[in-house]
N, C-alpha and C positions, 0 to 999 in steps of 0.2 A: 725398466730393464730391457735389454736386447739379448736374444739368443742368436749365436752365430754357429753355423755348422759348415765345416770343411768337407766336401764330398770326396769320397774315395776315388770316384771317376767323374770327371767333369761332364756336364750336360752340354752336348755339341748342338748348336743350332745354325741354320743358314748354310750357305755355301760359297766357295770361291772367296772374293774379297770381302764378303758380307758374313763370313763365318765368325761365330762367337763361342767362346767357351765360358760356362758358368761353373766356377770352382767353389764358391762360397754362397750359402743361402743365409740370410739375415731374417729374423722373425722378431719384430719389436712388439712390446706390450702396447696395447691401445693407450693413448694419452687421454687424460681426463679432459673432457670438454671438446674432444675431437673424435667422435664415434664415426665409424664407417662399417660398411657391411663386410661380412667374412669374404675372404678372397684377396685379390691383389690390390694393394693400396698405392704402391709406387714401384717403379723399376729404375735401376741406375746403370749407366753405361760409362765405361772408361774410355775417354777420347785421347788420353795421352799416349806418346809413342814410347814409353819406357824410360825416357830420359829424366823424368821428374822423380827425385829421390825422396823428397820430404813432403808429407801432406800438410805442412804448415803453410798458410797463406803468405804470399810474398809477391813482389813485382812480377816474378816469372809466371806464377799462377794467374794473376790478373791479366797479364799480356795474352797468355795462351787462351783463357776463357773469352777475352774480348775478341780475339782472332776468330774463334769458333763461331761467336755470335755474328761477326761480320760475314763469315763464309755462308752462314745460313740465316738471313735477315728475316726472322719472324718475331713474334711477340714473346720474348723471353722474360722469365721471372729472374730477376738478378738479386733477390733478397739474400740469398746465401753466398753471393759471389765473393764476399770479403770476410766470411766467417773465419775464425782463427785456425781451425783445422779442417781439412779436406773440403775447401770451397767448391761450390757447384753453381751451375745455371740450370734452370728447369723450365718445363712448360707443362700444361695440362692438355690431355687429349682423352677422347672418348674411345673405349674398346668395347666392342659389342658384348663380350661375355663379362666384363668387369665394371662397366660404367666409366666414370670419369676418374682417371688415375694421373698421377704425377710422374713424369720422366725426368730424371736428373742426369747430368753429365759432369763427370769428375775427371781429374787427370791421374789420380793414383787408384790402383785396385784396392778394394776393401780389405783383402788379406794383409796388404802392405800397411794400411792405416791401422789396423789392429795391432800388428807387430810393433809399430811405432809407439802406439798409446800404451801397450802393456809392457814395452821394453824387451820383448822376445825377439831374438835374432833368428 
C-alpha cells in the first residue's frame, strides 16, 4: 500500500529557474525483500512541460524520456521507461544524510497520475 498526502501549502525549494514546488508526499509501505533504512528512499521529479495529459506509456512518453537522456548523457536506468503507467528513467546517487537513493524523472505530476488511476477529476 501507498499513502499519499496533498499538502495544504506546497513546500517551495530552490530559486529562479531552479524553483520546485512539492504539492504531494507519497509514503510507500516497505516491499518484502527490499529493506531500507528509515528516511528517504527515492525522490521523483517531473520533467514534463505540462503538455503530457495521460500517464499511460506511449510513443510520446518514450520520445520525451529518450530526449531527456540524450540531453543529460549519464548512466540512466531505463528499467521503468516503458512501464504501462507513468514511465520514468532513473539513476542512483549518494546523499550524505540518506545514503544511496534513487532519483526518478517522470513527465506527469503524481497528483495527475492519482486522479487518472482513481477516475477523480
